[in-house]
C-alpha positions in Angstrom: 2.5 -0.6 11.0 2.7 -0.1 14.7 4.9 -2.5 16.7 3.2 -1.3 20.2 0.1 -2.9 19.9 -1.3 -4.4 23.2 -1.5 -8.2 23.0 -4.0 -9.8 25.5 -3.6 -13.2 27.2 -6.4 -14.4 25.1 -4.6 -13.5 22.1 -1.4 -15.4 22.9 -3.6 -18.4 24.0 -5.3 -18.4 20.7 -2.1 -18.3 18.8 -0.7 -21.2 20.9 -4.1 -23.2 20.4 -3.7 -22.7 16.6 -0.2 -23.9 16.8 -1.1 -27.2 18.7 -3.8 -27.7 16.2 -1.7 -27.0 13.1 1.3 -29.2 14.1 -1.4 -32.1 14.9 -2.9 -31.7 11.7 0.1 -31.9 9.5 1.6 -34.8 11.5 4.8 -33.4 13.0 4.4 -34.4 16.5 5.6 -38.0 16.3 9.3 -39.3 16.1 9.3 -39.6 12.3 8.1 -37.0 9.7 6.8 -38.2 6.3 7.0 -41.8 7.2 10.6 -41.5 7.9 13.0 -42.1 11.0 13.8 -38.5 10.8 12.5 -35.5 13.1 11.0 -32.4 11.8 14.3 -30.2 12.3 16.3 -33.0 10.6 14.0 -33.1 7.5 14.2 -29.4 7.4 18.2 -29.6 7.5 17.8 -32.2 4.5 15.6 -29.8 2.6 18.2 -27.0 2.8 21.0 -29.2 1.8 19.0 -30.5 -1.1 19.0 -26.9 -2.4 22.6 -26.7 -3.4 25.6 -28.9 -4.3 27.5 -27.7 -1.2 26.6 -25.6 1.8 28.8 -24.0 4.8 27.6 -25.2 8.1 27.7 -21.7 9.3 25.4 -20.3 6.6 23.1 -23.5 7.4 22.9 -22.8 10.9 22.2 -19.1 10.4 19.3 -19.8 7.9 17.6 -22.2 10.1 18.6 -20.6 13.6 19.7 -23.7 15.0 22.0 -24.2 18.1 25.5 -25.1 16.9 25.6 -28.1 19.0 22.3 -29.2 17.7 23.3 -29.0 14.3 26.4 -30.8 14.7 24.5 -33.8 16.1 22.1 -33.8 13.4 25.0 -33.7 10.8 26.9 -36.6 12.6 23.7 -38.7 12.5 23.5 -37.9 8.8 27.3 -38.7 8.2 26.8 -41.9 10.1 23.9 -43.0 7.9 25.9 -42.1 4.8 23.9 -39.2 3.7 26.3 -36.3 3.8 30.0 -35.7 3.2 31.8 -33.1 5.5 34.6 -31.1 4.2 36.3 -27.9 4.1 35.8 -24.8 2.0 38.3 -24.3 -0.8 38.1 -20.5 -0.5 38.5 -20.7 3.4 39.9 -23.8 5.1 38.6 -22.7 8.4 34.7 -23.2 7.2 33.3 -26.3 7.3 31.0 -27.4 4.3 28.4 -30.4 3.9 26.8 -31.7 1.0 24.4 -34.6 0.3 25.6 -37.8 -1.0 23.7 -40.0 -3.5 22.4 -41.9 -0.7 21.3 -38.5 1.2 19.6 -37.1 -2.2 17.7 -40.5 -2.5 16.3 -40.1 1.0 15.6 -36.5 0.4 13.6 -37.6 -2.7 11.5 -40.1 -0.8 10.7 -37.6 1.9 9.8 -34.9 -0.5 7.4 -37.1 -2.3 5.9 -38.4 0.8 5.4 -34.6 1.9 3.6 -34.0 -1.6 1.3 -36.8 -1.1 0.4 -36.0 2.5 -0.1 -32.3 1.6 -2.3 -33.1 -1.4 -4.6 -35.4 1.0 -4.9 -32.7 3.4 -6.0 -30.2 0.6 -8.4 -32.9 -0.9 -10.4 -32.7 2.5 -11.6 -29.1 1.0 -13.7 -28.2 -1.9 -12.2 -25.5 -4.3 -13.6 -22.6 -2.3 -12.2 -23.9 0.8 -8.7 -24.6 -0.7 -8.7 -21.1 -2.1 -9.6 -19.8 1.5 -6.8 -22.0 3.3 -4.1 -20.8 0.9 -5.3 -17.0 1.1 -5.0 -17.4 4.9 -1.6 -18.9 4.9 -0.4 -16.2 2.5 -1.8 -13.6 4.9 0.2 -15.2 7.9 3.5 -15.1 5.7 2.9 -11.6 5.0 2.1 -10.5 8.6 5.2 -12.1 10.0 7.6 -11.7 7.2 6.8 -8.1 5.8 10.2 -7.6 4.4 9.7 -10.3 1.8 9.2 -8.9 -1.7 5.6 -9.4 -2.9 4.4 -9.8 -6.4 1.2 -7.3 -6.4 -1.4 -7.8 -9.1 -4.6 -5.7 -9.6 -7.8 -7.6 -10.7 -11.6 -7.6 -10.6 -13.2 -8.4 -7.2 -14.0 -12.1 -6.9 -17.4 -13.2 -5.3 -17.5 -12.2 -1.6 -14.6 -9.6 -2.0 -17.1 -6.5 -2.1 -18.1 -7.7 1.3 -14.5 -7.8 2.3 -14.2 -4.0 0.9 -17.1 -3.1 3.3 -15.6 -5.2 6.3 -12.0 -4.0 6.2 -12.9 -0.4 5.6 -15.2 -0.7 8.8 -12.4 -2.6 10.7 -9.4 -0.5 9.8 -11.0 3.1 10.1 -12.4 2.1 13.4 -8.9 0.9 14.6 -6.9 3.6 13.1 -9.3 6.8 13.2 -12.0 5.8 15.9 -14.8 6.0 13.2 -18.0 4.5 14.3 -20.1 2.1 12.2 -21.7 5.1 10.6 -18.8 5.0 8.3 -19.3 1.1 7.5 -22.7 1.8 6.5 -21.5 4.6 4.3 -19.1 2.3 2.3 -21.9 -0.4 2.2 -24.1 2.0 0.5 -21.2 3.2 -2.0 -20.6 -0.7 -2.8 -24.3 -1.4 -3.2 -24.7 1.7 -5.6 -21.8 0.4 -7.7 -23.3 -2.9 -8.0 -26.7 -1.7 -8.8 -25.7 1.2 -11.2 -22.4 0.0 -12.8 -21.7 0.1 -16.4 -18.4 -1.8 -17.4 -17.8 0.9 -19.9 -17.5 3.7 -17.3 -17.1 2.0 -14.0 -14.6 -0.4 -12.5 -13.4 -1.8 -9.3 -9.9 -3.3 -8.7 -8.5 -5.6 -5.8 -4.8 -5.6 -5.0 -3.7 -9.3 -4.8 -0.7 -10.3 -2.9 -0.1 -14.2 -3.2 -4.1 -14.7 -3.5 -4.8 -12.6 -0.5 -6.7 -9.1 -1.0 -4.4 -6.4 0.1 -6.2 -3.2 -1.1 -8.9 -1.8 -3.4 -10.0 1.2 -5.2 -13.1 2.0 -7.5 -13.6 4.3 -10.3 -17.4 5.3 -10.6 -19.3 7.7 -13.0 -20.4 10.8 -11.1 -21.8 12.5 -14.3 -21.2 12.4 -18.0 -17.9 14.3 -17.6 -16.7 13.4 -14.2 -15.4 10.1 -12.8 -15.0 9.6 -9.2 -12.2 7.8 -7.4 -13.7 6.0 -4.2 -12.8 3.6 -1.5 -9.0 3.5 -1.7 -7.6 1.2 0.9 -4.3 -0.6 1.4 -4.2 -3.2 4.3 -1.6 -2.2 7.1 0.4 -5.4 6.5 0.6 -4.4 3.0 1.8 -0.7 3.3 5.2 0.2 1.9 4.7 -2.2 -1.3 3.5 0.7 -3.7 0.2 -0.7 -3.5 -1.7 2.4 -3.1 0.2 4.2 -5.9 -0.7 1.3 -8.3 -4.3 1.5 -7.5 -4.4 5.2 -8.0 -2.7 5.0 -11.2 -4.9 2.1 -12.3 -8.1 4.2 -11.7 -6.8 7.4 -13.1 -5.7 5.7 -16.4 -9.1 4.0 -16.8 -10.9 7.2 -16.2 -8.4 8.9 -18.7 -8.8 6.3 -21.5 -12.6 6.1 -21.0 -12.9 9.7 -22.0 -13.8 11.3 -18.8 -12.6 15.1 -18.8 -12.1 15.3 -15.2 -11.9 13.4 -11.9 -12.9 13.9 -8.5 -12.4 12.3 -5.1 -13.6 13.0 -1.5 -11.0 12.4 1.4 -10.2 13.2 4.9 -7.5 15.8 6.0 -6.1 13.1 8.3 -5.4 10.6 5.6 -1.8 12.0 4.8 -0.7 8.8 3.2 -3.6 8.9 0.6 -3.3 12.6 0.1 0.3 12.3 -0.9 -0.8 9.7 -3.4 -3.4 11.9 -4.8 -1.0 14.9 -5.1 1.3 12.6 -6.8 -1.1 11.7 -9.4 -2.0 15.2 -10.0 -5.0 16.1 -8.1 -5.3 19.3 -6.6 -7.6 20.1 -3.5 -10.5 22.3 -4.3 -12.2 22.8 -1.1 -12.9 21.6 2.3 -15.9 21.0 4.8 -15.8 21.0 8.4 -18.3 18.6 10.0 -19.2 16.2 13.0 -19.4 12.7 11.4 -18.5 9.2 12.1 -18.1 9.8 15.7 -16.2 13.0 15.8 -15.1 16.3 14.1 -13.9 15.9 10.7 -12.2 17.9 8.0 -13.3 16.5 4.6 -11.6 17.6 1.3 -12.6 17.6 -2.2 -9.9 17.0 -5.0 -10.0 17.3 -8.7 -7.8 16.2 -11.6 -8.0 17.7 -15.1 -7.7 14.4 -17.2 -7.0 16.1 -20.3 -3.7 17.1 -18.8 -2.9 14.0 -17.2 -0.2 12.1 -18.7 -0.5 8.1 -18.8 1.4 6.8 -15.8 1.2 2.9 -17.0 
């Protein structure tokens, strides 16, 4: 994903507005958090200390990105309140350590329970669908700003509303990355509509790649004729690329077609889609022919690829 995207003043203002709204909503603007005398940062330090029996102060400062003097003042307050014990590392006497006392763990347990109660109350303002939407949006923010965090990827059937997501994300991503017009979005809409209208679960299937409840990609296997399956609408979100999602989707699609009994599988792609073409070649597809045309707002080179499923070994 490019790190040279243009950021407008309006975009910056929108993020700042969201930050103000969010901090006000979860109640972290006051002097005390979760009905305690401690600030948000102090509660965060308590949380980190509660995760281990003993922590080196340098590691704590690095993990939280805190100024050394600021952390020192926080730990001094905790020490005065009888919540921490400061010491020296047995492995290296130059390193300071800190651990929660019994009183400190009691305070943390109270704060933790208050946090659970407060977040439960916030979620209860929403119905089930609203909660799912909120959690998916929060997971997406995590993925966008922490792309190096390993992610569990699951493949599942589309949920209600996600076929619309397939159409919308194809339209948005191809417009952004390849300059496609809404003619392409209309094509994708027609493919999805045909899938819903004509699908037979024995021969047709769709998958959504799910990362922490957020759709991250999709692919469809549809019946072209009695002997041919067609791989369609492979997509991976820009923020999810590099997680192996594309390969998982292609493998699932090919495996389904092979086990269903199709002798062959075909797909239609664009010569510009280098990443997708590598995935197809990896799965055993070979380019059969190509066509030159003007479509979706400019000149295109489309390619037809084929795979003999009788010779395709299972990859799952």
